[in-house]
C-alpha positions in Angstrom: -50.4 -15.7 -42.4 -51.9 -18.5 -40.3 -49.8 -21.1 -38.4 -52.4 -23.3 -36.9 -49.8 -25.8 -35.2 -50.5 -29.2 -34.4 -52.6 -28.9 -31.2 -56.3 -27.8 -31.2 -56.9 -24.7 -29.3 -58.7 -25.4 -26.0 -60.8 -22.1 -26.1 -64.4 -22.9 -25.1 -67.0 -21.1 -27.0 -70.0 -23.0 -25.3 -70.7 -19.8 -23.4 -71.1 -17.6 -26.7 -68.2 -15.6 -25.8 -65.2 -14.9 -28.2 -61.6 -14.3 -26.9 -58.6 -13.3 -29.0 -55.1 -12.5 -27.9 -53.3 -9.6 -29.3 -49.6 -10.1 -28.6 -46.2 -9.2 -29.6 -42.9 -7.5 -28.7 -42.6 -4.0 -27.2 -43.6 -1.2 -29.5 -45.0 -3.3 -32.2 -48.3 -1.6 -32.3 -50.7 -3.9 -30.3 -52.6 -0.8 -29.0 -53.2 0.3 -32.6 -54.6 -3.2 -33.6 -56.8 -3.2 -30.6 -58.3 0.2 -31.3 -59.1 -0.8 -34.9 -60.9 -4.1 -33.7 -62.7 -2.0 -31.1 -64.5 -0.3 -33.9 -66.0 -3.6 -34.8 -67.3 -4.1 -31.4 -64.7 -5.8 -29.5 -63.9 -4.9 -26.0 -60.1 -4.7 -25.2 -58.4 -5.3 -21.8 -54.9 -4.1 -21.5 -52.8 -6.5 -19.5 -50.0 -3.9 -19.1 -52.5 -1.4 -17.4 -53.5 -4.3 -15.3 -50.0 -5.0 -14.1 -50.0 -1.3 -12.9 -53.1 -1.9 -10.9 -51.8 -5.2 -9.6 -48.6 -3.7 -8.5 -50.5 -1.0 -6.4 -52.8 -3.8 -4.9 -49.9 -5.9 -4.0 -47.6 -2.9 -3.1 -46.5 -4.1 0.6 -45.5 -7.5 -0.5 -43.6 -6.1 -3.6 -41.8 -3.5 -1.3 -41.1 -6.1 1.3 -39.5 -8.5 -1.4 -37.7 -6.0 -3.4 -36.4 -3.1 -1.3 -33.2 -5.0 -0.1 -32.4 -5.7 -3.7 -33.3 -2.1 -4.8 -30.9 -0.7 -2.2 -28.0 -2.8 -3.5 -28.7 -1.0 -6.9 -29.2 2.4 -5.3 -32.7 2.5 -6.6 -35.7 4.0 -4.7 -39.0 2.0 -5.3 -41.4 4.5 -3.9 -42.4 8.0 -5.1 -43.0 10.9 -2.7 -46.9 10.1 -2.6 -46.0 6.6 -1.5 -46.9 4.7 -4.8 -44.4 2.6 -6.4 -42.1 4.0 -8.9 -42.7 1.6 -11.8 -39.7 2.8 -13.8 -37.5 2.0 -10.8 -39.1 -1.4 -10.3 -38.6 -2.1 -14.1 -34.9 -1.3 -13.9 -34.4 -3.6 -10.9 -36.4 -6.5 -12.5 -34.6 -6.3 -15.7 -31.2 -5.7 -14.0 -31.7 -9.1 -12.0 -33.8 -11.3 -14.2 -34.6 -13.9 -11.4 -36.5 -11.3 -9.6 -38.9 -10.9 -12.6 -40.2 -14.4 -11.8 -40.9 -13.4 -8.3 -42.8 -10.3 -9.2 -44.8 -12.4 -11.8 -45.7 -14.8 -9.1 -47.1 -11.9 -7.0 -49.0 -10.0 -9.8 -50.0 -12.6 -12.1 -52.9 -14.1 -10.0 -54.3 -10.7 -9.5 -54.2 -10.0 -13.3 -55.8 -13.4 -14.1 -58.8 -12.7 -12.0 -59.3 -9.2 -13.5 -59.2 -10.5 -17.1 -61.6 -13.4 -16.0 -64.0 -10.9 -14.7 -63.5 -8.8 -17.8 -64.2 -11.7 -20.1 -67.4 -12.6 -18.2 -68.8 -9.1 -18.8 -68.3 -8.9 -22.6 -69.1 -11.3 -25.5 -66.1 -10.3 -27.7 -62.8 -9.8 -25.7 -59.3 -8.9 -26.8 -56.5 -9.7 -24.4 -53.8 -7.2 -25.2 -50.6 -8.4 -23.7 -47.1 -9.1 -24.5 -46.3 -12.3 -22.3 -49.8 -13.9 -22.2 -48.1 -17.2 -22.7 -46.8 -16.9 -19.0 -50.6 -17.3 -18.0 -51.4 -20.5 -19.7 -55.0 -20.8 -18.3 -55.8 -17.3 -19.9 -54.1 -18.2 -23.3 -56.0 -21.5 -23.3 -59.4 -19.5 -23.4 -58.1 -17.6 -26.7 -59.4 -19.1 -30.0 -56.9 -17.1 -31.9 -53.6 -15.3 -31.5 -52.9 -12.1 -33.4 -49.1 -11.6 -33.4 -48.2 -8.0 -34.0 -44.6 -7.2 -35.1 -42.8 -4.4 -36.7 -39.1 -3.9 -37.8 -36.7 -3.5 -34.9 -35.6 0.0 -35.8 -39.3 1.2 -36.0 -40.0 -0.4 -32.7 -36.9 1.3 -31.2 -38.1 4.6 -32.4 -41.5 4.2 -31.0 -40.2 2.9 -27.6 -38.1 5.9 -27.4 -40.6 8.4 -28.4 -43.5 6.7 -26.1 -41.6 5.6 -23.1 -38.5 7.9 -22.9 -36.3 4.9 -21.8 -32.4 4.8 -22.4 -31.3 2.7 -25.3 -29.9 0.2 -23.0 -33.2 -0.5 -21.3 -34.9 -0.8 -24.6 -32.5 -3.3 -25.9 -32.6 -5.1 -22.7 -36.3 -5.6 -23.1 -36.1 -6.3 -26.7 -33.7 -9.2 -25.8 -35.8 -10.4 -23.0 -38.7 -10.9 -25.7 -36.5 -12.3 -28.5 -38.4 -15.6 -28.4 -42.0 -14.4 -28.1 -43.3 -15.8 -31.4 -41.8 -19.2 -30.6 -43.6 -19.4 -27.3 -46.8 -18.6 -28.9 -46.4 -21.1 -31.7 -46.0 -23.7 -29.1 -49.6 -23.3 -27.9 -51.0 -24.8 -31.0 -53.7 -22.1 -31.0 -54.5 -20.6 -34.6 -52.0 -17.7 -34.9 -51.8 -14.9 -37.5 -48.8 -12.6 -37.9 -49.6 -8.8 -38.5 -46.8 -6.8 -39.7 -47.4 -3.2 -38.2 
């Protein structure tokens, strides 16, 4: 189903590149859709993986910013090897939502640069992300949005099996993502909903 919205996409195809966004809530099946498209010659960049890379790149700044909050929550943000414990960081960010915006301001510029570089290297690119709308400059490069979704119970089972998170953590993330479709419809970019 297409929802073309009232605004035209600002995606620029003068360079001969194609960019599509594959978005949707947690455990909807975005990776599966991307894997199927890769069989047709698309190159997929996973924003979740880039978040992990960006967190390590910006590790010192993140630790300086968040350790005082983590200590208040009895959370340790580093592992024995000195890397950031992303589960603990995630618990902190979802426990204190205003911290999420601070973290995004630190890592999103790094992610945007990495995705820009990836697009330059490929003719047909999929940006696999949940909250791509938070980086409007990247979303504007997409000629189409594939919004992948699945029934809530299905997503709950997948998230438990895949991420081994508590129900409370999963529901907190589900709640944070409740308005995703509305955010993407605002873009005016042609949007197709895929039930997975």
